[in-house]
N, C-alpha and C positions, 0 to 999 in steps of 0.2 A: 226704592225696589220696595222695601221690606214691606214697607208705608200703601202702599199701592196695589202687592198681592191682597194687605188687610180688605182693603177696601172694595177688591174685584167681588167679593161676595155679594154679599149687601149690595151693589151696585147691579145687581146679577140680578138678585132675588126682583127690587122692582121696575126692573122690566120687563122682566116676564110678570109680573101684578099688574102692570098698565100694559101687557098686549096682552093677556088673561079678560082683562075688562075692554078692553077696545075689540075682541073678538068677541065677547056678548053682545058688547052695543052692537055687532055693525050684521052675526054673524045670524042673529033670530035665535040665539041656542040650542046650536048646531051644538049636540051632546055627543060625536062623537072628538070635537076638537076641544070642547072643553071639557075633556076629559084629559085630554092627552096632552094641555097645557094645564091641567092643577096639577097631572102625576110631574111637571115641568119646575109647576113655584114651590110641590113640594119637597123632592129632592131640593132646591134651589135651598129652602127654608133648613133642611138640615142637618146639608153639607157649611152654610149657614151657621146655625147651631154646631155643631164640632166642630169648627175652627177656633167661634169664642171658646168652647167647653176644651180646647188642647191651651187655646194662648191665656188660661189663666189659669191651667197645667203649669206648663212651661212661665207665668209668673212667681206662682206657689213654686213651684222648684229655684226659680233663679233667687227667688223673698229666699229661700232655705239655704242658697250659695252664699247671701250678702252677707244671711248670720251669723255662718261656722266663717267664711272669712274675716269679718269684722273680728267674733272674738280669738281667729288666728290672730290677726296683724295688733289689737293687744295683748293677745300671752307672749309675742313676737316683739312687742317694746318695749312691757317689762324685763324678760329678760338681754335684753337690751343695754336698757336703767343695769341693769344685775349686774350683764356686763360688761359693763363701763366704772359701774364702781370696781365690781371686782380688778380691773388691768389697771384702774388706777391704783389703787389698793397694792399691785404687783411689781408697778412701775415705777412709783417708791418705794419700795422694797430693793427692788434691781438696782432703782440710784442709789442705795446705802450703800445697797450690794457695793457695786458697780464705784464708789468712791473711799470705803473701808477697808473694804476687803485685800488683807496684803499680797495673796497671793497673785505673781501677772502674769494675766491671758491678754490674746491677742491669736488671731485667727489669717491665716500665710496662705491665698491662692496657688493652686497650680507654675505664675509664672513668678512667685517668689515677692508679691506685694500686701501691705498687710493689711485685713481691712478692719473689722471687730476688733477691741483692745482697751481693758479695762482704762484706767484710772493712774493704778499699778504701773502698769504698766507702759503710759505713756509717763510718769514720773521719774522710773527707773532710766527710759533713756535719753531728758533731761528736753524732754518736747511736753504742752501741750496736750492735750485729749484729740484737737479736732483737727492738727498738723501731722497724721501720721497716716490721714487714709489715703490708701496709693502706691507710700513709698516703697523701693525696694528695702526690703528684709537688711541686708548688707547694707543701705543708710543710716538704717533707725540702731542696728542693732553694732557693737564691734568689730571689728575685722574677725579674731578668734572666735569670741562667740558664734558670726551668725556663720563660720565653717564649719564650725564642731555642731551647729543645729542643723544646717541646707546637707551636713556628712552621714547626718544619723537617718532625716526626713528622705531621705532617698533610700532608703533600706527599709522605711516603712509599711510592710505587707501585710501588719497586722494592727487592731483596731487600736492599739495603746503600747509604746514605748515610756519606758521610765531610766532616766540616767541622773547619774550626780556625776560635777566637777568645776572645777573652778575656773573661775573669769575673772578679769578688768571690772575694776572699780571705775567709775567718772572721774573720784579723785587719787588715780591713779595705782593705788595698789587692791588688790585681787580679792575675790566675796566667797567660798563656795555656798554656791546652789544644787536645786534639786527640780533638776528639771520631765515634764512628762509631755508627751508627744501624741494626739489624737488622731487619728484617724475621720477624713469627713469629705462625704458620708463614709457611718463605717462597715459599715454592708456592702454598698458598694463596686464593684469592680474595678471605677476609673473612680479616683479624692477628686474632687477639684480645691481639696485642701488641704492646711491640715490644721490644730489646735496649739497652742502655744504656754503652757502653765507650767512658771520656771517660782519657784519657793526660795527668801534666802535662809541660807542654818541657821537656827540662836549660836548667839559667841559662845555661849557655852560649849559647844558642838565643836567650833569648829579650830580653839585654844588648841584640843591635845592635834591638833594636826598640824599644828603649829611649830608645835616641843618637838613632833617625832623630824619635821623636815629639819631642823637644827640638827637632831642628832646626826641623819641622815642613815643610818641602819634602815637597808632591807625591811628587816622580818617588821621594824618595824611600820612603818613607810604601807606594807603588805596588810597591814592588819587594820588598816583604816577606812574604812565604808563611806568615802569622798570622793569626790568627781577626780581628783591627781591622782589616785588609786585607780578611778578604770581609763583615763585616759594615758596614764604610764600603762596598764597592761595590755592596753587599744596598742600604743605601740613600741612596747615590744610584741606584739603577737605580726603584727601587719603590716613595720615600718621595720625596727627595727632586728627585731630578729635574735634576740637574746631574751639570755637571766635579767641580766642587767645595762640597764637605760641608758646609766651615767657613763658610765668604763667604755659605751658604745659609741656616744658624742666622744669621748676623750678623746676611743680611738678614729671618729670622722678627723677631728681634730689635726689630729696627728699626723692620716693620712690621708690629709689635705682632701676629703671627702664632700666637696661643699662647692657650688659653683657658683658662679657674681650673676647676678643679675641687673638689667639698670631697668629707668623709665626715665623716657626720654619728658624735658622739664620745657616746653617752647617759651622763649622772650620776643613778646608781643609788644617789647617798651624799651629798647634801650637793651642788655646786656651784656655776656661776656663779651669780652678781644674775640675771640675765637666764633663766639654765636652758640657755641655748642655749652647744655649744661643737663646735667642727670640727675635720677636720682639709684645709688646702687640697693638692688635687694637682695635675698641668700635664700638658697635653696639648698636640701640635704640632694646629693646625689641618691637615692635611695626613694624620695620623692617621684623625679624627674623619671625616674625606673622604674617605679609603677603609678605614676601619673593620680600620684595623691593628690591634695589637697598642700599649696607650699605653706611655707613658714608653720607646721605642723610640732616640727622640734621646742619652735620657740621658749611653751611655756616646764616642757622639759629642762628642757635648758636652763632654765629660770628657778626650777626647784630646784636642783642640781649646781647652785647655781655659780655657772659655763657663761652665764652671758659677759661677762666683761673679756672670756679666753675669744667669743668667739667675735665681740667687735674687734678686739686681735688679729686676729684671723684678717679679717675681710678690711685692713686699715696694710698690715704685709702682704700680703696677694695683689690690693691692687694699686701698690708699689713700685711690684713685683712687674706684673702684667704693664704699667707705665713703660716704667725702665724698659723691658723688652720689647716693645711698639720703638723707643724709638730706637734700641740699636738697631734692628731693623732698619730704621727709615726717620736718620737725621733728621730730616725736617717735620718730622711726626710732632702736629701741636696735644698735650689732652683736652680734654673735653675739663668743667669743672664738676666737681663729682659731692657728691651730696650724701653725706652718711647720718646715716639713725643713729644716737650714741642710749642707749640701755641705763636708768636708773645704778643698775653694778658701777658701769665702767663711770658713773660722776665720780659714785660713791668709792672708787679704788682709785688712791694717791699717788698710781708705781702710772699710771697712765698714761698723762702727760705725759711725760717722763719719757716712755717708750716710744709716741711720737714722735718723738723730739729727738729722739737715736735715730727712729725708721731715715727721716727728714735730715737725717748728715750724713746719710748713705745718697737720696734722692737728693740732693737739693735743690732740685731741678722744679718741682713736686708739689714745695710747698703750699704755693693760689692755690692747686688742683684741687686742692681738699676743702669740705667744707659742713662744719659737722651739724646738725639738727640734732638738738635739746628742746626739750618737750617742756611747752610752757605747765607743765603742777610741774615738774622737775624744780624750775625755776625758783619756788618759795624755799625747799625740801634737801632739793642740793645749791643756794645760792654763794656758798663761799666755795662746796667743791667748782662748781662752774667758774670765781670769777676766779682759782689759777690756773684751772685747763684756759683758760681765750687769755694769762698774761705767758705765757708760756708756748700757745704757737701762735700768736697773730705775731707775733714780732717774724716769724716764718713764713709767713703769706699764706696762715689758713683766714678759713674766714669761716664764720659760724649762721644759724638761723634758727628762732628760735619754732619750733614744729604747731600745731595744734590755734595761732594767737585767735583770742577772742574766740574759744569754744566755750569756755567756760566764765570769762569775766575778761572785757579788754581796760587792761592798764600798759599806763606807758611806765611805769616808777621801776621797772630794771633798769629800760635804759640810760636811769643816771646814772650807772653804776659800773651797769657791763655794754662793752661795745660789739652790739650785733649788724649780722650786714644784708639782713633777709628777716622776716618775715612770712610763715608762710599760714597765711588765710587758712582756717579748720572748712572742711569739706561737707561738713551740714553745713554753714552756710551759703556758701559759693553753691550748694547745689539749687538754693530757695530763693535765690537773687531774683529770677524771674519771674516768682507769681508771689512773693511775700517783702509789700514796700519797709518794715523792718529789716530782717535781711538786710536788702539795697545799699540800706542807709546806712546799718553798720560795715561795712562791706565800703561802701564809699568815703565815709567818714575814719576808718584805719588807712583809705590808701590816701587820702591827706598830711595825714599826720605824719601814716611814716615819709612822705616826700618831704611835712617840711623838715624833719630830724635826720637825713640822708639814708633813706634804712630800701632799701629794695624789697617787693612786695613779690609772691605766688600767693597766688588760688589753686587750690587742692581741690579734688572729684571734678574736674571740668569734662561734662560727659556730649556736648552741644556746642554745632558753630555758634549758634546765637548764646548761650554764653560768654565763647571769646570776644562776640564783636561790641558785649555791657561789659565787658570786662575793658574791657578796651577803650571803651568811651571816657573810663571814669580812671586811666590812666595807672593798670594794673599791671606791672610789667614782666609776669612770669606766667604761663599756665601750665597746667598738671594733672592726668586724666588720661580714662578709657577711650576720649574725646582727643588727644592731642598722639597718646600712643601705648603700645599694651607694653606690659612691660617681656621683656626679651635677652638671650646671653647676651651680657656684657662684651667676650668677643668676640660677640658677631655684630653689639653694634658698634664696635669699634678698626 
């Protein structure tokens, strides 16, 4: 259409010129008519000239625009090349920082799932850097560290929150860390998540804290700028409500201010004679009354050396509860109770005799106790565990290795120690549907356990699909939120 418009004026001029010549030839030089046609022809020629001039002007303008565009494009290409070079250098530097920076960094979104994280954080969690994206924070971190961060992040109304604390290590010990929570976006009304920065304290800083802990002096402990101090102060102010948290815990033990909880363990292949099994858990009455996260008192109890006393309280009151149920209903049959034993309890030479004495008063309940021992404690407390099993196994007590396969898969302990079950590490179970290596590891553990006559329990089971897969490979028991959440033991019984 544009080309037709450009040809219209020249064509009209030619037609008018032809008409003028024809008129002159056929009208014998009628001057008026010739003058009229000549005027029209002149107008057509002027229009054509004007159009040509306009076209030339537009062409010149387009040429200048094209030249400017070419210059801009050249400049943009040059800038892009410079930016690409700068980006490459920045990525190299960022990768170096990501791999070498000792500070652990991770982003947690509003659904408590991990996003960006550096190599140090992945290594600290015992996973590959590509295996954390999208995982719940509670799966990535230990229960204590997760609850600590979750509780503090809920109150993260400012841009930044700093605190120091003491968390469990993968080797079974504890370490002092400094933690920073950064709200993101920092100035938005509603945050989409937060960054977690974790740095280990040097050994030189941690050593004095250990000496003060051994001394047990309240003034020494308060003088520490450590995570234990922060937690103890928070525990005292928000939970225990006193100046002496140790005395408060001793009073709670003396006055039975703890509550027994339990989580169902479901048999999917065989099971105990009465078909019931559960893991016994513990809460403090103040936690229940104030709706605080469970287990907050354990770090305080560990600091003051009260974990062994707490384990004794659990055994004593669990057996009393069973005896009361049987008195009320003589035909009542107790489930199999799984009890976690702390490292301090395993290191207590009097604990096996204590349990033996309690069982002598309640002889019919020895077969309902199953003591769970951490895989990490098998190395450091091998002799103590052997004595424990030798004394309590004749009373019908059973024993489980907890967290099996979390650090390594070794069946060496079974050569000397008689275990009834292994509880497969929950981090393995969480990934058996998505990672072939974890599925293969689980299947190998199950096959090996079946050959030596040891039952298997899968922890952290959250979906029906996981249950189906575990049943296919022959796992005996499953436990997790997908099976049942913790409830008060008296209600479950």
